[in-house]
C-alpha positions as CSV (number, residue, x, y, z in Angstrom):
1,M,11.6,30.9,19.8
2,R,10.2,27.8,18.1
3,A,7.4,26.0,19.9
4,A,8.0,22.5,21.2
5,M,7.6,19.9,18.5
6,L,4.5,17.7,18.7
7,S,4.9,14.1,19.9
8,A,3.9,11.4,17.4
9,A,0.7,10.8,19.4
10,E,-0.2,14.5,19.3
11,L,0.5,14.7,15.6
12,L,-1.5,11.5,15.0
13,A,-4.5,12.9,16.9
14,G,-4.4,16.0,14.6
15,L,-4.2,13.9,11.5
16,V,-7.1,11.7,12.5
17,G,-9.2,14.8,13.2
18,I,-9.0,15.7,9.5
19,P,-11.1,13.5,7.2
20,S,-9.2,12.3,4.1
21,V,-11.3,9.7,2.5
22,N,-10.2,8.5,-0.9
23,P,-12.8,10.0,-3.3
24,L,-12.9,6.8,-5.4
25,L,-14.1,4.6,-2.5
26,P,-17.7,3.5,-2.0
27,G,-19.3,5.8,0.5
28,A,-17.1,8.8,-0.3
29,T,-18.8,12.2,-0.8
30,P,-18.1,14.8,-3.4
31,D,-16.1,16.8,-0.8
32,D,-13.8,13.9,0.1
33,D,-10.0,13.8,-0.8
34,E,-6.7,14.3,1.0
35,R,-6.2,18.0,0.4
36,R,-6.9,19.2,3.9
37,V,-4.5,16.7,5.5
38,A,-1.9,17.6,2.9
39,A,-2.2,21.3,3.7
40,F,-2.1,20.6,7.4
41,L,1.0,18.5,7.2
42,A,2.9,20.9,4.8
43,D,2.1,23.8,7.1
44,Y,3.3,21.8,10.2
45,L,6.6,20.9,8.5
46,R,7.2,24.5,7.4
47,A,6.4,25.8,10.9
48,E,9.1,23.4,12.1
49,G,11.6,25.0,9.7
50,V,11.6,22.3,7.0
51,D,10.8,23.1,3.3
52,A,7.8,21.2,2.2
53,E,6.3,21.2,-1.3
54,L,2.9,20.1,-2.6
55,Q,3.4,17.9,-5.7
56,E,0.1,18.0,-7.6
57,V,-0.8,14.6,-8.9
58,K,-4.4,14.7,-10.1
59,D,-7.3,17.3,-9.9
60,G,-5.7,19.4,-7.2
61,R,-4.8,16.4,-5.0
62,C,-1.2,16.5,-3.9
63,N,1.6,14.6,-2.3
64,V,3.5,16.4,0.4
65,V,7.3,16.2,-0.2
66,A,10.0,17.3,2.2
67,R,13.7,16.8,2.3
68,I,16.6,17.3,4.7
69,A,20.1,17.3,3.5
70,R,22.9,15.1,4.8
71,A,24.8,16.7,7.7
72,G,27.8,16.0,9.9
73,E,29.6,12.7,9.5
74,A,26.6,10.7,8.2
75,D,27.2,8.5,5.2
76,D,25.9,9.2,1.7
77,A,22.9,6.8,1.9
78,V,19.6,8.3,0.9
79,V,16.4,7.3,2.8
80,M,12.9,7.8,1.6
81,L,9.9,7.5,4.0
82,T,6.4,7.4,2.6
83,G,3.1,7.1,4.3
84,H,-0.3,7.6,2.7
85,M,-2.9,10.1,3.7
86,D,-6.1,8.6,2.2
87,T,-8.4,6.5,4.3
88,Y,-11.7,4.6,4.1
89,P,-14.9,6.3,5.3
90,A,-15.5,6.4,9.1
91,G,-16.7,3.3,10.9
92,G,-17.8,3.1,14.5
93,P,-17.1,5.4,17.4
94,H,-13.6,4.0,17.5
95,A,-13.1,4.6,13.8
96,A,-14.3,8.2,13.5
97,Y,-12.6,11.5,12.8
98,Q,-11.7,12.2,16.4
99,A,-8.9,10.6,18.3
100,V,-9.9,8.5,21.3
101,V,-7.2,7.3,23.7
102,K,-8.1,4.3,25.8
103,D,-6.1,1.5,27.4
104,G,-2.9,2.3,25.7
105,M,-4.5,2.6,22.2
106,L,-5.2,5.7,20.1
107,Y,-8.4,5.0,18.1
108,G,-9.7,6.8,15.0
109,R,-10.1,6.4,11.3
110,G,-6.7,6.2,9.7
111,S,-4.8,5.7,13.0
112,A,-3.5,2.3,11.9
113,D,-3.8,2.6,8.1
114,A,-1.7,4.7,7.8
115,K,-1.7,8.0,9.6
116,G,0.0,6.4,12.6
117,V,3.1,5.4,10.8
118,L,3.0,8.8,8.9
119,A,3.0,10.6,12.3
120,A,6.0,8.4,13.5
121,M,7.9,9.1,10.3
122,T,7.2,12.8,10.4
123,T,8.3,13.1,14.1
124,A,11.5,11.2,13.4
125,F,12.1,13.3,10.3
126,L,11.8,16.5,12.2
127,T,14.0,15.2,15.0
128,A,16.6,14.3,12.4
129,A,16.3,17.8,10.9
130,R,17.7,19.2,14.2
131,A,20.4,16.6,14.6
132,E,24.1,17.2,14.1
133,H,24.6,14.0,12.1
134,R,21.9,12.9,9.7
135,R,21.3,11.1,6.4
136,E,19.7,12.7,3.4
137,T,16.1,11.9,3.9
138,H,13.0,12.5,1.8
139,L,9.6,12.4,3.6
140,V,6.6,11.9,1.4
141,A,2.9,11.9,2.4
142,T,1.1,10.3,-0.6
143,L,-2.4,10.3,-1.9
144,D,-4.5,7.5,-3.3
145,E,-2.8,4.5,-1.9
146,E,-6.1,2.8,-1.3
147,C,-7.2,2.8,-4.9
148,L,-4.9,3.4,-7.8
149,M,-1.6,4.4,-6.0
150,L,-1.3,7.5,-8.1
151,G,0.6,9.3,-5.4
152,V,3.6,6.9,-5.1
153,K,3.7,6.4,-8.9
154,A,4.2,10.2,-9.2
155,L,7.4,10.1,-7.1
156,A,9.5,8.8,-9.9
157,A,9.3,12.3,-11.3
158,L,11.3,13.6,-8.3
159,Q,14.3,11.8,-9.8
160,V,15.6,10.6,-6.4
161,R,17.3,7.3,-6.2
162,P,16.9,6.2,-2.5
163,T,19.2,3.6,-1.0
164,L,16.3,2.5,1.1
165,A,12.6,3.4,0.8
166,I,10.2,2.4,3.5
167,T,6.5,2.7,3.1
168,G,4.3,2.8,6.1
169,E,1.6,0.2,6.8
170,P,0.4,-1.4,10.0
171,S,2.8,-4.4,10.4
172,N,3.0,-4.8,14.2
173,L,6.6,-3.5,13.9
174,I,7.5,-6.5,11.7
175,P,9.5,-5.5,8.6
176,V,7.8,-6.8,5.5
177,V,10.6,-7.4,3.0
178,T,8.7,-9.1,0.2
179,Q,5.2,-9.0,-1.1
180,K,3.1,-10.1,-4.0
181,G,2.1,-7.8,-6.8
182,I,-1.5,-7.2,-7.7
183,V,-3.3,-7.2,-11.1
184,R,-7.0,-6.5,-11.5
185,G,-9.1,-6.8,-14.6
186,S,-12.1,-8.6,-16.1
187,W,-13.2,-11.2,-18.6
188,R,-16.2,-11.0,-20.9
189,V,-18.1,-14.2,-21.6
190,S,-20.5,-14.3,-24.5
191,G,-23.4,-16.6,-25.2
192,P,-26.6,-16.9,-27.4
193,A,-29.7,-14.9,-26.6
194,A,-32.4,-17.1,-25.1
195,H,-35.9,-16.7,-23.6
196,A,-36.6,-18.7,-20.5
197,A,-39.6,-20.2,-22.2
198,Y,-37.2,-21.7,-24.7
199,P,-34.2,-22.5,-22.7
200,T,-30.8,-23.5,-24.2
201,E,-28.1,-25.5,-22.5
202,K,-25.3,-23.1,-23.3
203,T,-25.6,-19.5,-22.2
204,A,-23.2,-16.7,-21.2
205,I,-24.1,-17.6,-17.6
206,T,-23.3,-21.3,-17.9
207,E,-20.1,-20.4,-19.7
208,A,-19.1,-17.9,-17.0
209,A,-19.7,-20.6,-14.4
210,R,-17.3,-22.8,-16.3
211,L,-14.8,-20.0,-16.3
212,V,-15.1,-19.5,-12.5
213,E,-14.7,-23.2,-11.9
214,A,-11.6,-23.1,-14.1
215,V,-10.1,-20.4,-11.9
216,G,-10.4,-22.7,-8.9
217,V,-8.6,-25.4,-10.8
218,L,-5.9,-23.0,-11.8
219,N,-5.4,-21.9,-8.2
220,R,-4.9,-25.6,-7.2
221,R,-2.4,-26.0,-10.0
222,Y,-0.5,-22.9,-8.9
223,A,-0.5,-24.2,-5.3
224,G,1.2,-27.4,-6.4
225,Q,4.2,-25.5,-7.7
226,P,7.3,-24.8,-5.5
227,P,6.2,-21.9,-3.2
228,A,8.1,-18.6,-3.0
229,P,9.7,-17.9,0.4
230,M,7.4,-16.1,2.7
231,L,4.8,-15.7,0.0
232,G,3.6,-19.1,-1.2
233,A,1.9,-19.4,-4.6
234,P,0.3,-16.9,-7.0
235,T,-3.4,-16.7,-6.8
236,V,-6.4,-15.5,-8.8
237,T,-9.7,-14.6,-7.1
238,V,-13.0,-13.9,-8.8
239,T,-14.3,-10.7,-7.1
240,R,-17.5,-9.7,-8.9
241,I,-19.9,-11.0,-11.6
242,A,-22.4,-8.9,-13.6
243,S,-24.6,-9.7,-16.7
244,D,-27.1,-8.1,-19.1
245,G,-29.6,-10.8,-18.4
246,G,-33.2,-10.0,-17.5
247,M,-36.1,-11.5,-15.5
248,N,-36.8,-14.1,-18.2
249,L,-33.9,-13.5,-20.6
250,A,-30.6,-15.4,-20.5
251,A,-27.6,-13.0,-20.5
252,R,-25.8,-12.5,-23.8
253,E,-22.7,-11.2,-21.9
254,V,-21.3,-11.8,-18.4
255,V,-18.4,-9.8,-17.0
256,V,-16.2,-11.6,-14.5
257,W,-13.8,-9.4,-12.5
258,F,-10.7,-10.9,-11.0
259,D,-7.9,-9.9,-8.6
260,G,-4.5,-11.7,-9.2
261,R,-1.6,-11.8,-6.7
262,F,1.7,-12.6,-8.4
263,L,5.2,-13.3,-7.2
264,P,8.3,-11.0,-7.5
265,E,10.1,-11.3,-10.8
266,A,13.8,-11.9,-11.2
267,T,14.1,-8.5,-12.9
268,P,13.5,-5.1,-11.2
269,P,9.8,-4.7,-10.4
270,S,7.5,-3.1,-12.9
271,E,3.9,-3.1,-14.1
272,A,5.1,-5.3,-17.0
273,G,5.4,-8.2,-14.7
274,G,1.7,-7.9,-13.7
275,R,0.6,-7.7,-17.3
276,A,2.7,-10.8,-18.1
277,F,1.1,-12.7,-15.2
278,A,-2.4,-11.7,-16.5
279,R,-1.5,-13.0,-20.0
280,Q,-0.2,-16.3,-18.5
281,V,-3.5,-16.7,-16.5
282,D,-5.5,-16.1,-19.6
283,R,-3.4,-18.7,-21.5
284,D,-3.7,-21.2,-18.7
285,L,-7.5,-20.9,-18.5
286,R,-7.8,-21.6,-22.2
287,T,-6.0,-24.9,-21.7
288,L,-8.7,-25.9,-19.2
289,I,-11.9,-24.8,-21.0
290,D,-13.1,-23.9,-24.5
291,T,-15.4,-21.1,-23.3
292,D,-15.7,-18.0,-25.5
293,F,-14.2,-15.2,-23.4
294,V,-11.9,-12.2,-23.8
295,M,-9.8,-10.3,-21.3
296,D,-10.5,-6.6,-21.0
297,E,-7.8,-4.0,-20.5
298,L,-6.4,-4.3,-17.0
299,T,-7.7,-1.7,-14.5
300,F,-4.9,-1.9,-12.0
301,V,-1.3,-3.2,-11.7
302,S,0.9,-2.9,-8.6
303,P,4.4,-4.4,-8.8
304,P,5.7,-7.0,-6.3
305,N,8.7,-6.4,-4.0
306,A,11.6,-8.4,-2.7
307,A,14.3,-6.7,-0.6
308,D,17.7,-8.2,0.0
309,V,18.0,-8.3,3.8
310,D,21.8,-8.6,3.5
311,T,22.3,-5.2,1.9
312,P,23.9,-2.8,4.4
313,L,21.1,-0.3,5.0
314,V,18.4,-2.9,5.1
315,A,20.4,-5.0,7.6
316,E,21.0,-1.8,9.7
317,F,17.3,-1.1,9.7
318,L,16.5,-4.6,10.8
319,G,19.1,-4.2,13.6
320,H,17.3,-1.0,14.8
321,V,14.0,-2.9,14.9
322,R,15.6,-5.7,16.9
323,Q,17.1,-3.3,19.4
324,V,14.0,-1.2,20.0
325,A,11.2,-3.7,19.5
326,G,13.1,-6.6,21.1
327,R,12.5,-8.8,18.0
328,C,12.9,-8.8,14.3
329,E,11.7,-11.7,12.1
330,P,11.1,-10.2,8.6
331,E,8.0,-11.5,6.8
332,G,6.2,-11.3,3.5
333,F,2.6,-10.5,2.8
334,S,0.0,-10.6,0.0
335,Y,-1.6,-7.2,0.7
336,G,-1.1,-4.2,-1.5
337,S,1.4,-1.5,-0.6
338,E,3.5,1.2,-2.2
339,A,6.7,-0.9,-1.8
340,G,6.6,-2.4,-5.2
341,V,6.4,1.0,-6.9
342,L,9.2,2.3,-4.7
343,A,11.4,-0.6,-5.5
344,S,11.2,0.4,-9.2
345,F,13.4,3.4,-8.5
346,A,15.0,2.6,-5.1
347,D,17.8,0.2,-4.4
348,A,15.6,-1.5,-1.8
349,A,12.1,-1.1,-0.4
350,L,10.2,-2.6,2.5
351,V,7.0,-2.1,4.5
352,F,7.0,-1.2,8.2
353,G,4.8,0.4,10.8
354,P,2.9,0.2,14.1
355,G,-0.5,-1.3,14.5
356,D,-2.3,-4.4,13.1
357,A,-3.4,-4.7,9.5
358,R,-6.7,-6.3,10.8
359,F,-7.7,-2.8,11.9
360,S,-7.4,-1.5,8.4
361,H,-10.7,-0.2,7.0
362,A,-12.4,-1.9,10.0
363,W,-15.4,-0.8,12.1
364,E,-12.9,-0.2,14.9
365,E,-9.4,1.2,14.1
366,G,-6.6,1.9,16.5
367,V,-2.8,1.8,17.1
368,P,-0.9,0.9,20.3
369,L,0.8,4.0,21.6
370,A,3.8,1.9,22.7
371,E,4.3,0.7,19.1
372,L,3.8,4.3,17.8
373,D,6.7,5.5,20.0
374,A,8.8,2.5,19.1
375,A,8.4,3.1,15.4
376,T,9.3,6.7,15.9
377,E,12.5,5.7,17.7
378,I,13.4,3.1,15.0
379,F,13.0,5.7,12.2
380,R,15.1,8.2,14.2
381,R,17.9,5.8,14.6
382,L,17.9,5.1,10.9
383,L,18.0,8.8,10.0
384,T,20.6,9.9,12.6
385,P,23.3,7.3,12.8
386,S,26.2,7.8,15.2
387,P,29.4,8.7,13.4
388,L,30.9,5.5,14.9
389,E,28.3,3.4,13.0
390,N,29.4,4.7,9.5
């Protein structure tokens, strides 16, 4: 006889107890990655009678992919639920690799971002697997969301076209139906060599300072344009600066790294939109300054997302949120998530989950147990509609 299925809180405690730090993050050790969590989750799904596969993405790091077929009188909609396994390194005692339950919260690294929603999704998925009426559903635990999003980008190879894809992030049970895309790269600024004993007015440093100032002007120009609903204006942020200057030598080259957040395009989301935005930023800067700089190859592009809230399955999901959580006011955000990549092969994508994004990567990280249970119920209702609802 099959043992009783774990509750979402019990499953979350088990996931928190397995370190899964993204190996590309500062502070990661050579042993860090998501493999142990992937194995744990795949074994758990199989023990519950669901086929689960490990989709290798890079260097032995794998997504966990599981599917349940449509059953009963459910419609032919296809749902994909994704939650990422990777986390930042541990923080304080309430952001360690051991679950702590206190005052209605479950604390631990990854509890909010994003093992909590992954536990809710998995619990609802397994409940649906036992249901008489259920939609075709694909559950995916992804790797590398925190850095390069390699895991979600690999899902296109599954050749699944979801009607609705939901990626899990802490959103306080508020559906996030639109988000900015992200593009990251750098500019290289050149200048003449100079010794401090014989200073020159124009150096790579002074020219880089002009470039940084121009970025501020550009942001003010973008802010003056008509804002996008829920998102506002595109932005460009200078994140790091480095040079080859010495103690008494002016730099000949300065590298200025940037992070741009751009708006959804009119066409289906793709990385091409981010590259086009970066080129536009480059052109706009050149209208402001005559500094000698070049833009390097981009290091990261994540597409934006915009879901139509009037499409039937999106509207149904929002209704479940309203019924269970007691409120539903969809929002947009400027953070990164897997939704833009999912929208490139799904009919619609959005972000949703329990917990507060302010806990992400923080010294203290936790998720309200009431929100965890509510998210589980919302996902269950989406996956197991009553025949009368179809």
